[in-house]
C-alpha positions in Angstrom: -35.5 -97.2 -81.8 -33.8 -100.5 -81.3 -30.1 -100.3 -81.2 -29.8 -104.1 -81.8 -32.5 -104.2 -84.5 -30.8 -101.5 -86.6 -27.5 -103.4 -86.9 -27.1 -105.3 -90.2 -26.2 -108.9 -90.1 -23.1 -109.8 -92.1 -23.5 -112.8 -94.4 -20.4 -114.6 -95.6 -20.1 -116.3 -99.0 -20.5 -119.8 -97.5 -24.0 -119.0 -96.1 -27.1 -119.2 -98.2 -30.3 -117.4 -97.0 -33.8 -117.8 -98.5 -36.9 -116.0 -97.3 -40.3 -117.0 -98.7 -43.8 -116.9 -97.2 -42.5 -115.5 -93.8 -40.2 -118.6 -93.5 -36.4 -117.9 -93.2 -34.0 -120.7 -94.1 -30.3 -120.4 -93.4 -27.9 -123.0 -94.8 -24.2 -123.2 -94.0 -21.3 -125.6 -93.5 -22.7 -127.1 -90.3 -26.3 -127.5 -91.3 -29.7 -125.8 -92.0 -31.9 -123.9 -89.7 -35.5 -122.7 -90.4 -37.6 -120.2 -88.5 -41.0 -118.5 -89.1 -40.7 -114.7 -88.9 -43.4 -112.6 -87.2 -45.7 -110.7 -89.6 -44.9 -107.3 -88.1 -41.2 -107.7 -88.9 -39.7 -107.2 -92.4 -36.4 -108.6 -93.7 -34.3 -107.1 -96.4 -31.7 -109.4 -97.9 -28.8 -107.8 -99.8 -25.6 -109.5 -101.2 -23.5 -109.3 -98.1 -26.0 -108.2 -95.4 -29.4 -108.8 -94.0 -31.3 -106.0 -92.3 -34.4 -106.2 -90.1 -37.0 -103.4 -90.2 -40.5 -102.7 -88.8 -43.5 -100.7 -90.1 -45.1 -99.4 -86.9 -43.4 -98.1 -83.7 -45.6 -99.6 -81.0 -44.0 -101.3 -78.0 -44.6 -104.9 -79.1 -43.3 -104.4 -82.6 -40.1 -102.6 -81.3 -39.4 -105.5 -78.9 -39.9 -108.0 -81.7 -37.4 -106.0 -83.9 -34.4 -106.5 -81.7 -35.3 -110.0 -80.7 -35.8 -111.1 -84.4 -32.4 -109.6 -85.3 -30.7 -111.4 -82.5 -32.3 -114.7 -83.4 -31.3 -114.4 -87.0 -27.7 -113.5 -86.1 -27.6 -116.6 -83.9 -28.9 -118.7 -86.8 -26.1 -117.3 -89.1 -23.5 -117.9 -86.4 -24.8 -121.4 -85.7 -24.6 -122.7 -89.3 -21.1 -121.3 -89.8 -19.4 -121.9 -86.4 -21.8 -123.7 -84.1 -22.3 -123.3 -80.4 -20.9 -125.1 -77.3 -22.0 -125.3 -73.7 -20.0 -127.0 -70.9 -21.5 -128.5 -67.7 -19.5 -129.8 -64.7 -20.6 -132.6 -62.4 -19.4 -132.2 -58.8 -19.9 -134.8 -56.0 -18.6 -138.1 -54.9 -20.1 -140.9 -57.0 -21.7 -138.4 -59.4 -20.9 -139.3 -63.0 -22.3 -139.3 -66.6 -21.8 -141.9 -69.3 -22.6 -141.5 -73.0 -24.9 -144.2 -74.4 -24.3 -144.1 -78.2 -24.9 -140.7 -79.7 -28.5 -140.5 -78.5 -28.5 -140.4 -74.7 -26.6 -139.8 -71.5 -26.9 -141.9 -68.4 -26.4 -139.9 -65.1 -25.7 -141.2 -61.6 -26.4 -138.2 -59.4 -26.8 -139.6 -55.9 -30.4 -140.8 -56.4 -31.3 -144.4 -55.8 -31.7 -144.8 -59.6 -29.8 -143.7 -62.7 -31.3 -141.1 -65.0 -31.3 -141.7 -68.8 -31.4 -138.4 -70.6 -32.2 -138.6 -74.4 -30.4 -135.9 -76.4 -32.5 -133.9 -78.8 -31.9 -134.2 -82.6 -29.1 -131.8 -83.5 -27.3 -131.8 -80.2 -24.2 -133.9 -79.6 -22.3 -134.5 -76.3 -18.8 -135.2 -75.4 -17.9 -136.4 -71.8 -14.4 -136.1 -70.3 -14.1 -137.0 -66.6 -16.7 -134.7 -64.9 -17.2 -132.2 -67.8 -20.0 -132.6 -70.3 -19.6 -130.6 -73.5 -22.8 -130.1 -75.5 -22.6 -128.7 -79.1 -25.0 -127.9 -81.8 -26.1 -125.3 -84.3 -29.3 -124.2 -82.7 -28.6 -121.9 -79.7 -32.1 -122.1 -78.3 -32.1 -125.9 -78.3 -28.6 -126.0 -76.9 -29.4 -123.7 -74.0 -32.7 -125.6 -73.3 -30.9 -128.9 -73.2 -28.1 -127.6 -70.9 -30.7 -126.1 -68.5 -32.7 -129.4 -68.5 -29.5 -131.4 -67.6 -28.6 -128.8 -64.9 -32.1 -129.2 -63.4 -31.6 -133.0 -62.9 -29.5 -132.1 -59.8 -28.9 -128.3 -59.3 -25.8 -127.4 -57.3 -26.4 -127.0 -53.6 -24.7 -124.1 -51.7 -23.2 -126.1 -48.8 -20.8 -128.6 -50.5 -21.3 -127.5 -54.1 -22.6 -131.0 -55.2 -24.6 -131.2 -58.4 -24.6 -130.2 -62.0 -23.5 -126.7 -62.9 -22.5 -124.6 -65.9 -18.7 -124.6 -66.3 -18.5 -120.7 -65.9 -21.1 -120.6 -63.1 -20.0 -119.6 -59.6 -21.8 -121.2 -56.7 -21.8 -118.9 -53.6 -21.1 -121.2 -50.7 -22.8 -121.1 -47.3 -21.4 -122.0 -44.0 -22.9 -125.0 -42.2 -24.9 -124.8 -39.0 -21.7 -125.4 -36.9 -20.0 -122.3 -38.2 -20.8 -118.9 -36.7 
């Protein structure tokens, strides 16, 4: 039995949920999210709660049960509050600049600058060396943050690169230290 899958998802009055032909649509203050639900998973929508259930108890279906419930809970949270992710840029001469609302230009120690287009639904705010990404889709936000981090991952000797704000980089001693 899935402990996550059994929990009901609380729905506030400001959120509207519709479920037709295996397509779930969640509307809220911040926007609208749509997702196709797997055929082995069933949704039961009440006035104040949404529950996820399954018919069979095989391994694949049980894993889909908890995953589907978590995805739907993230959709409900996203359209009501939204999500944020912060990235830090460390290094001399490393910087980022917002070009309109559609792209970020990075200078990360390469011989060229990198123009990173922001996906639809993700907005960015840059203050000094901190990039704050925000959006309603948690999957897309995490993917965008990891793609930006992969442009120049932090290195363990001086800590230069792009890292998550809460990430800790374990430092190594150089070859002169014993």
